[in-house]
SEDREN-45729 format. One record per atom (N, C-alpha, C, CB): residue in one letter; x, y, z. Coordinates in pm, whole numbers, plus 50000, padded with zeros to 5 digits. Each point is the difference from the previous one (the first is absolute). Glycine has a CB too. Example, Ala and Ser with C-alpha at 12.3 -4.5 7.8 and 13.67 -1.06 7.14 Angstrom:
A513194943150780A499115011950000A500905012050000A498114988350125S501545022249803S500825011950006S499235010950073S501184993749785
//
This chain:
M790485019294332M501115009549983M500705002450148M498725012049785K502404991050201K500935001450122K500775011850014K500174977949989P499285031550123P500475011450011P501574998950031P497635008150067E503235003849897E501424999650019E500155013750082E500734985449770L500365012850312L500445010650066L501385005249979L498454992250143F501545020149840F501415006849965F500395009650091F499644997349776T501695000550254T500545011250110T501335006049933T499094986350234H501575020749845H501075008449934H500964990149931H499845019550177E500294969949884E501094989749962E499564993749849E500524993450277N498285004449714N499724994749863N498995006749919N500594979950090I499355033049939I499195006949910I500655002449849I499025010750219H502184987749752H500515000749883H499324987949910H502215011850106T497274977649951T499364987849928T498555003049950T501404984150150L498125027949915L498665002649979L499755006949852L499765002150266T499204991349646T499685006949882T498585006350039T501404983749828F498635030950152F498985008150021F498894997449907F501545015450088P497234980849932P498934998949893P499935012049913P498704985850148Q501125011949736Q499835011449912Q498495006049993Q501984989749866T497675014850229T498585004250025T500145013950074T499014974750019E500095033349968E500085014150061E500594998750157E497795008549842D501464983850235D500284996750135D501654994950029D497264993550009G503024998949865G501414992450035G500905009949967G499484975849949D500385036349955D500895006849985D500035011850087D500014990249799Y498935013150268Y500045008350116Y500684993850104Y498055009949941A501814977750110A500814994450099A501355001049975A498354986350046R502125009549831R501365002149945R500605012050040R499424987749820R499885025150120R500605014049990R499875003450175R499095008749702Y500034987050385Y499925004550145Y500724991550095Y497895009349951L501804977250043L500404990650104L501444998349983L497804988150010L502675008149868L501464996449967L501015008850065L499234991849786P500485023150194P501115007050052P499934999350159P500075015649786M498824983450273M499914999250139M500674987550085M497945012949937M501804974949952M500714988950043M501544999149991M497954990849945M502655016549955M501385000849972M500705009350083M499514993849785D499845019150239D500645008850078D499535000650139D500415011549804G498564980750235G499445003150125G498985009150022G501884994650046A496885000050011A499065009550011A500275014450064A498804979550002Q502045020750097Q500205013450070Q500765007849945Q499714991950176K500785005949694K500395012349915K498895007349940K502004988849948Y496995004050047Y498675007249940Y499105006350096Y500024983749829I499925007750269I498915005950126I500944997750117I497374992549909S502895018850167S501004999050077S499494993250135S501145020049879N497574979050168N499624995250099N499734986249999N499405020250035V501064972049879V499934985249980V501124993250062V498865003249793H501024991850313H501174994750093H499684983850002H500285023850171N500754969149849N500074986250024N499014992049911N500745005550234T499174998949640T499024993249919T500634994049874T498255015650089Q501234974349873Q500434993649893Q498714999549879Q501814986050176L498525017749713L499114999249896L500194986349907L499985026850012M498984967849962M500154988149919M498704999849906M501454986550190L498845004649695L498765000449898L499634985949979L500705021449872A497944976650127A499364988249988A499585000149836A499154999050275K500954992149654K499454996249878K498964989349983K502015007549946V496784995250005V499064988749981V499525003449865V499294995150246D501024994449665D499645000549841D500735014549944D497344985950028N502005021949934N500415013449957N499605010450098N499814992949768V500125005150360V499635010850096V501255001450096V497324995049988I503035018650043I501015002650094I499455005850118I501575002449830V498904993550288V499375004650106V501115003450121V497834986149917P502295027250119P501175001950088P499604996150139P500935018649858I500164976650226I499944994350152I501145008050065I499144974249951T500355029250151T501035006150094T500104992950150T499505022949867I501504975850180I500164994150141I500985009350073I499604974849925S499915029750180S500575009150093S500174995350151S499005016449845D502024989550210D500064997450145D499695014350051D501794979450004F497865018750137F499685012250061F500975012350013F498674984350105H501085027149868H500695011250001H499055012750037H501614988449830P498815017550272P498935011150067P499755010649887P500914997950264E499915005549630E499625009949914E499714995849856E501275013850148N498314971349852N499584996149874N498775007949941N500954978150067T499075022649806T498595005549944T498894990050016T501195013649826Y497534991350182Y499044990050027Y499864991049899Y498945014150127T501444987549751T499914992949887T500564986049996T499985021349911V500974977550178V500904988150020V499874994450139V501615009349835S497524998950262S500054995050136S498695001250047S502285005950041P496984982450001P498765002050073P500045007050139P499384980149879Y501715018350183Y500195006550106Y499885015349995Y501264980850047S499615024549840S499635014649967S498755003749965S501955001149937H497324991049980H498625000449967H499025002350116H500674985449821Y499365004150256Y498984998350097Y500235009150124Y499704976549916V501485023350121V500735006650141V500175012849988V501264982150051S500095019349887S500605012849967S499145010949944S501884986949964Y497805009949913Y499235008149927Y498335001050053Y501854993549803G497574994050164G498635000450031G499635000050147G499754989049791G500845005550315G499925003950116G500275010650068G500104983649972F501265021650002F500335012650080F499905012749901F501664986150168E498235014049734E500105011749923E498585002449935E502574996149958E496564994149974E498895003049946E498925004150096E500754985749830V499485013350293V498765001350110V499825015350006V500554978050162K500335030449801K500215013749984K498495004949917K503074997849992H496674993349896H498815005049953H498714999150048H501204997349856L498794995950271L498804998650058L499545013550047L500524976750059N500345032549966N499625012650055N499235000250124N500075006749784N500474983450307N499434998150134N501314997150094N497524990149908P502855020250145P501304998550102P499804988250091P500415025450008P498694973650061P499754989050113P499984986549942P498645015650135V500584982849755V500034986749950V501474997749925V497245000149973E503195008749976E501444998349937E501064996050109E499445018049819A500414987950313A500924996550091A499764986550034A500255021950078L498394974149948L499764985650033L500394989849909L498315008050111I501614996349760I500424988249892I501464999650023I498185003649804K502725006850199K501224997950010K500504994450131K500055016649838L499284984350267L500254993250113L499924984149992L499205020950102L499504975349840L499894986249979L500844992649899L497935005450072M502685005649825M501014993649895M501584995750069M498675016749801V501564991450295V501104994750059V500364985150027V499655020550078P499474973250011P500044985850033P499814992049832P498765004350294I500325000149660I499774991349840I501235001449929I497505005349958A503275005850040A501155004649928A501224988150054A499125029749989W500864970250120W500794992050065W500054985449972W499695016650146Y498764978549859Y499704986149973Y500384996349854Y498135001150172F501355010149711F500284996549898F501564998949961F497745008549972R502984999550079R501634995349984R500374988650065R500635021349989K498834972850115K500434985750068K499454990449892K499825006150276A499224996649682A499154987749914A500524999549850A497685003950143D503435004549825D500415000549869D498945003249887D501664984650088L497715027549925L498845005149928L500685001449854L498685013350214D502444992349772D500765004249903D500584988749925D500375019850124K499684966449914K500454990449909K498854995249916K501814993550156V498215013149725V498974997649906V500684999449863V498205011650143A501274981949760A500274999949863A498745006349934A501594979250016Y498635036149934Y499125007649936Y499874997149849Y500495016150175V498374980549805V499724995149828V499385010849917V499494975850064N501005024349821N499575010149915N500555015850048N497864983049951N503255017950106N500425011050070N501005008349911N499624987350221Y499925023149719Y500825008649928Y500595012750084Y498614991949799L501385005350339L500415010350095L499555011949983L501674989750025L497065012449937L499245011349980L498785000650081L500915000449788S498475011250229S498755001150102S498814989749925S500565029150090T499364971749791T498964990849929T500734991749900T498085016650025N501684970249977N500344990149920N498744994149908N501874995750180L498005009749696L499074994349929L500454986749932L499095022849976Y499974967350005Y500184986549971Y500084997449827Y498644994650246P502204997349737P500254996249839P498734991649968P502834998449999S497094999349866S499034990449952S500294986250053S499685013749797I499724979150304I500514987450049I498674992350037I502405009650091N497704977449848N498714992649985N499974989950144N500015000549696S498884994150282S499694991150144S501094990350027S497475000449967D502954992249925D500904989249992D501575005250036D498294988449814Q502175023550134Q501035004350021Q500355004150156Q499705005049755L499125002750288L500015004050135L499854990650097L499255018049924S500004970350038S499994987350094S501364995050024S497804993149916A502815004749951A501404993250017A500935009550075A499764986849780L500165026550209L501125007950085L499555000450154L500645016149787S498034984450231S499584998350157S500664988350059S497745009649963E502234978449959E500224988450058E501624998550013E497664990349906A502975016650012A501705000849992A500485007150112A500135000949754L499035008950276L500675010050084L500474996550153L498585014749853P500404974750214P500434996150142P501364989949987P497295001850095K502714994049777K501174989750013K501315008049959K498464978149938W501435033550004W501335008649973W500195006550142W499655006049724F499254998850343F500365005950123F499324994350103F500495019349900P500174971150149P499484990350111P499895005850133P501004982249881D499555030450140D500205004950136D499485015849979D502244982450076R496815018749832R499425014649976R498544999149970R502195008849905V497315000550164V498355002849962V500185005349840V498935009150277I499884985649668I499975003649849I499005012149989I500484974749912V499745035350031V499235011449977V499905006649899V500305000850166F498334997849751F499825005149854F499605015050033F499144976149870R501545034050088R499685014650037R498995003549900R502305006950095S496985003949949S499175009549898S498934990749918S502205017449963V497014974050144V498904992049946V498985005250021V500894982850019D498005020849893D498815007150011D499094991949900D501095024150066E497714977849974E498774992849931E499305008249900E499634987750203R500965023749749R499525008049882R500644997549883R499485016150137K502064983549827K500535000249909K500124985149953K500935022350067N499684968750042N500054984649981N499614991750113N501735004049852P496704996250119P499624992050109P500224986749987P498545014850042H501974978349855H500124986449990H501444997550083H498524997649754I502425011950258I500934996350093I499854997450123I500885009349880A498235001250185A499524997950119A499094984750038A500115027549977D499174971149916D499104987750014D501044987150000D497795011949867I503104988150041I501074988349981I500864998250131I500205005349741L500165005550319L500984999750107L499074996550119L501805017849901K497024984450111K498994997350135K500034985649981K498225021550021K501444972049865K499894985449980K501254993750044K498465002549810Q502725003750158Q501244995150058Q500195001250138Q500845004849807E498295000750270E500105001250146E500835013250030E499884973350034Y500155037249878Y500615013250046Y498925005150074Y501595005149812D498865003450286D499065009150079D500015014549948D500404985750207L498635022749762L500035013049944L500235009850138L498304993249770V502665010550227V500085009750141V500275015549940V501234979250181L498175029149876L499915014949963L501345007149967L498025000750149S502145004849753S501095006549965S499805015350014S500554980649855R498425024650086R499455014449990R498865001549906R502235008350047Q497025002849965Q499305001349899Q500295008849885Q498734993550157V500945001749702V500465006849887V498805003749924V502174988149995W498175020149900W499115009349907W500134993649862W500385023250134Y498604972949787Y500054999949870Y499215012049901Y500324975250077M500215027449843M499165012049933M499854996549831M501075019950194D497804981149780D499624997049860D500265013949912D498104981050081A502985018849855A500345012249933A498875006049935A502154992149970E497045000549940E499045006749923E498875005550074E500664986249828E499045005350270E498985004450102E500495012550054E499274977250062A501875022949989A500675012750099A499975012449888A501974984050178S498015013949708S500245011549909S498545005149988S502184990749862R496795004650176R498895004549993R499415007050117R499944983949846T500875015550254T499705008250127T500135014050008T500634982050090R498645026549977R500295013350018R501345002750037R497845002750051Q502784989650035Q501065001250064Q501234999249902Q498764991450201Y501035000149711Y501204998449879Y500035013749927Y499604973249948K499195031450008K499855011449907K500725012350079K497624990749884E502125010550264E500545011750088E501414997649982E498135002550181D502454984949852D501595001050014D500524999949854D500194986650236A499235011249647A500525004049879A500105016449990A499014977449899R499905028550180R500005014849965R501235005450095R497175002649940V503094991350179V501135003150082V501214997949926V498814994550197L501374996649721L501184995349914L500315013449914L499294972349983R499705031049937R500155011549918R500195012950055R498824988049869K500365014650241K500505012850083K501415002550040K497944997650084H502694991549974H501275001150047H501284998449900H498784992150200G500745002449679G500875002749897G501244990450000G499175023850010Y500554963650057Y500944990149994Y500244993249870Y499434997750221E501794998749732E500174991349908E500304986850039E500535017349886I498854971950041I500034985550031I501334995249932I497324996750011V503734999450060V501094996649944V500134983449993V500955023850081D499364970949798D500444985050000D501124998850066D499104995149802G501094992750304G501145000450062G501184993749921G498615000450201K501264994149676K501114996149933K500875014349964K498654976849906N500795036150094N500575010949974N500555007050143N498465000949776L501614993650306L500545006450126L501314998250010L498124997150111S502665013049931S501235001750036S500434994950092S499835014549919D501524981150103D500434993950142D499585009650114D502104988049895A498015025750079A499755009450114A498615000650018A501935013349961E497104983249943E498585000350021E499624986750064E499605015849802L500984974450172L499844986450070L500454999150153L500404990349766A500665018350264A500355002450140A498835008250074A502584999749932R497025009949987R498745009550066R498914989650011R500495024949883S499274967550003S498714990250037S500064991850131S499734997049755L501774995850262L499974992550107L499795009750118L501424982149890D499135027950130D499575011150111D498715003550025D501825008749950L497234991149972L498555001349991L499364987650049L500195015349809Y500074973250160Y499544987250052Y500505001050143Y500084985849774N501095014950246N500495000850155N499245010450095N502344994049909M497345016150014M499025010150091M498644993050041M500925021349868L498624972750036L498604994850022L500164988150081L499045008649786Y501414982050161Y499914985050058Y501004999150125Y499464988949754L501565016450233L500854997750146L499735011650099L502024988049878E498315021650066E499705013550118E498645001350039E501725014349903K497294984550020K498725002650048K499374986450039K499805021349855Y500374968850084Y499374987850034Y500774991150081Y498855002149806S502234991850161S500784989650078S501344996349919S497724990050104Y503365009349986Y501134994749948Y500104985049974Y500865018650108Y497954975649939Y499994984949960Y499404999149868Y499794991450233N499855018149680N499564997449892N501624999149904N497175012750060P502684980649840P501184997949909P500805012949988P498744982349868Q502525016450162Q501065014649980Q500904993649886Q500265012150281F499014994649603F500594995649872F501395012650001F497274988549848T503665004750074T501365008449970T499825004649861T501664986350152F499205023349825F500335004249864F500284989549899F500845018750105E499784968149934E500184989749913E498584996249947E502174992350122F496895006049981F498764995249957F499275009849906F499904987150212M500315024749813M499265012549902M500754995849851M499755024350211K501484974249781K500664997649876K499374987349928K502175011050098L497744978249992L499484987149960L498615003349939L501314986150186A497905019549900A498755004249936A499995009049879A499274997450215R501345010349773R500205007549880R500604992349869R500295018850169D500904975849855D500774995349896D499474986149963D501985013950076N497724976950032N499304988549966N498564999549976N501684992350112E497725018349883E498435002849999E499444989050105E499805009049728V500684989050385V499494993650100V498735007350061V502324990750032L497635023949962L498965006850040L499715010749865L500644996250285H498225005749685H499525011649893H499825012550120H498434982949778L502635026150208L500035011050092L499335013349907L502364989250149R496935016249940R499395012849941R500255010850114R498044987449848A502335023550107A500485011150092A498995014349968A502794988949995L497055018250089L499405013649980L501195009950026L497514992950079R502655015149801R501085009549987R499305013949988R501654982849884R498865026950179R499415014449973R501435009150044R496934994950068D503225012149821D501095012450013D501404991949999D498405018450160G501674971049802G501124991849990G500514993050123G500485014549826Q498304981750268Q500504991950116Q498564990250005Q501875020450154I498684968449881I499134986850034I499335000250124I501484987249880N497325014950146N499325001650142N499154987850037N499895025249967A499794965849945A499524990350040A500304988549892A498395014550139V501454969149897V500434989149925V499234989050027V502085008149993M497674983249914M499454987250021M500364990249928M498475009650065G501794979249967G500474985549907G499054987550019G502585006550032F497154992449858F499104984649997F500464990449923F498095010250026F501554978750001F500264986849917F498584993749979F502494995050105I497454996049779I498924992849937I500184987250010I499625015849862R499284976450196R500214985550004R498664995449992R502104999050133N497604994049759N498444989550008N498915008950005N500874980550144G499235030649758G498645008849992G500055009550105G498584982249911A502295020150180A499955009650119A501315008549976A498694983350182M501245027049905M501095008850032M499955003150152M499995010049762T501204993850257T500065006550164T501505008450003T498514976350143Q501355033049955Q501105010049992Q500745000250144Q498645014949817P502254975350196P500834999250122P500875015150023P500214971149958L499825037349944L500935010750013L499195010149985L501954990449924F497895020150164F498815010850022F500935011950057F497694982650066G502415027649899G500385011450098G500055012149940G501234986250125Y498545024849982Y500115014549958Y500795007750109Y497734998949870D502055014850090D500855007250092D499005004050099D501825008249838T498254987350276T499255001150126T500145015550062T500454973050044S500595033449918S500275012250034S499085012349915S502424988450064L496785006749830L499495010749941L498495001250039L501754997749815P497655013750179P498535002250042P499014987049962P500435026849957Q498784971350126Q498904988249971Q499315001749887Q499624996850216E500105014949762E498945006549896E500864995249861E498895024950159E502294972149836E500674994449871E499354988549972E502155008650036G497334983550042G499244987449978G500684989149909G498005014550030L503384985250031L500944989949915L499464987250024L502165012750016Y497384981250109Y499554985149990Y498864998249920Y500824995750212R498065013349781R499104997649907R500375000549855R498705007650169L502324999949778L500425002149879L500884986049966L499915028150028L500804967050064L500534986249976L499104987949999L501865009650099T497164991649966T498854992549978T499404999549873T499725004450205L499975007949724L499415003649887L500874992949894L499035022450093I502254980549895I500724994649922I500214984649976I500725020550051T499074973450084T499854985250012T498864994949912T500865000950237L497935005749801L498764996649941L500065001249863L498895006250185Q501745003349740Q500155003549861Q500844988249953Q499845026550019E501154972150047E500894989949942E499134985049992E502325014150108G496984983450000G499294987150002G498555001949898G501074994150275L498345017849704L499225000649894L500444997649868L499085012650134Q502054992049847Q500764998949830Q500334986549992Q501265023149975R499064968550120R500204985449996R499084991250003R501575005150081N497224999349984N499094990350025N500374990850104N499375002649783L500975001650339L500524994250133L499365001150112L501745003449922L498074987650165L499485002750120L501095006250107L498294981249940V501535030450123V500795006250074V500004992650148V499585021649848H501584972350188H500124999150142H500465011850075H500384978149955A498925026950119A500455012450073A500534998850129A498475010249882S501934975850163S500534998850136S499335003550096S501685002249923G498734999050196G499375004450139G500185015450016G500584976650115G498635026250015G500055013650034G498965011549939G502354991950027V497615017250018V499155011949978V498904994949913V501905017550019G497114975050037G498914991749933G498895011249974G500524975450127K499135034249964K499045009549970K500205006449856K499835003950253F501534999049729F500535008849869F499664989649894F502165015150103K498274971049917K499814993649869K498384995449990K502714991349998K496485010150098K498814994649996K499055011049904K500474986450252V499885025949769V499225010249910V500495000449852V499665014650208R501334977849797R500485000049831R499534983149939R502665019850044G496544975850016G499614988349971G500744986550058G499265014049815G501474988350289G500794988650041G499034989650072G502175015350025K498224972649965K499164987850104K501004994050074K498154992649846S501665007650300S501094992150072S499754985449992S500365018550156V500734973349876V499724988350033V501324993250059V498095000449827I501704991250279I500974996450084I501084992149952I498395002150144E502705001649870E501564993149942E500344988950116E501215024849875Y499034964950087Y500474990250095Y501554995249975Y497474992550017N502965001550098N501094990149989N499594987350018N501435014950072A498804976549810A499564985750014A501024991850052A498555002449821V501304992050301V501084995450102V499734982450007V500015026450166Y501014968049809Y500004985550020Y501094995550109Y499184997449752H500344995750340H501084996950128H499604985050048H500215027450101K499124964849836K499554988150056K501324990549993K497345003849926H503644999950017H501194991250011H500935003350120H499894997749750L499845011150330L500645007350103L499414994950120L500445020049868P500484980750236P499444996750138P498975011450057P502294987050048A496925009050058A499065008650037A500395014650046A498964979050050W502225021650012W500455012550046W500415009949888W500714987850204R499645008549679R500275005649891R498645004949918R502214985750013Q496705006650013Q498755003249946Q499325010650066Q499884978449932M500395021950209M499075007550075M499865016049973M500524981650164P500895027249805P499975012249972P498935002649875P502495001550101W497554991049805W499125001249891W498595000250030W501654990049884K498074998950197K498534997050041K499535012450100K500364971749984L500525034250086L499725012550078L499575011249923L501584993150149I499315009549727I499735010749915I498534995449913I502875007349987Q496934980649991Q498874999049931Q498645003050087Q501384983549854A498965013650281A498815003150094A499885014650011A500314979350136I500615029749870I499815013650000I499655005549890I501305000550147S498904993549724S499635003349864S498295000650001S502374987349890K496965002850184K498655000149998K499065011350066K500654977449986Y500355031050104Y499375012750051Y500575012149921Y499714989950239A501395007149713A500715012549929A499205003749855A502544992050109I497214997649825I499394999849857I498945008750008I500564977349938P498425020650146P498615010950008P500525012050011P498404986650119Y502555015549980Y500205012350036Y500805009249877Y499944989750257F501035002949667F500705005249891F498645004749914F502464983650011Q496655007249955Q498885002049889Q499185013050050Q499734972749936K500065028050202K499075010650039K500815012649982K498624985950169K502795016049849K500705010350000K500585005549870K500304992150212D499525000149695D500625000649869D501415001549999D498065008949926F502584984650150F501585001649994F500464997049876F500314994350218
//
């Protein structure tokens, strides 16, 4: 088999596979390629989206050049330095340690810029926080991994969102192909059936009944409610967490609703949407890149826990494994969540030593960071 690469110039020659994943790629990725990703995610800068086809499998690839405001989903510099190095340390709740880490990050940030850390080809990158893998067999993955350095001889090759829970064969094959597994973050998986038996699940269901929210199918959201849903995402993921998260536009929300790129679910009471989530399904798993609620409402409303509840209900109904992304680990743990380390699988053997060194440094730091993440349930 010979993998093929498609860009904006020749995408019209691609026949999308008549599979569930192929149809999803057509509905989601084709508009982004034709219109430019920035129309849908405003903080995607200096980025080109491409598609690789291996047999009947479509894999999106992004190549970016450095931009200080890039979302971390297209920029390792934003991921490891701007977001992870300077912003995430606040969760340590230790001001002296936070100050020390920020001080150490200044020369590291300078070095990473000089060493072209952002000169990468991100593989299986849907420009979302979590990228689930399609059903791809060993031969297909090996053929793709061998083609990538030939397509991108001046870039580090990085497979995003690799973990050893859902797709261990992907990690195994890439390691055999001399890829290094470099820490990305800690993520949580939840077995919906197992979670439904927990005391916390039953308590969350009681809270939903108590507060009288109606669960609205996203296909029925008006444009005004869609705009409100985007505001709710921004309140949580941008204003509370970080502006390096994907900054979705209203065009993205319309794409999600009208092309069913995401299954949207909203919580409405007294005619107003107060919380929203959006998920997609791939290869027996689901994940929710869109999550948001009105952070100005009292914490007693329990909107985050209610969104988690309807996520688990959707997973239970469809018999899916729930990829619950990273963060708030203690919250997910009491609902049956189990953590796993998510990696960037990195190949740089085709590049000079000075281009390899930043990734070797990140890998060295990872050995100390991983036990800490696991201990603290990040």
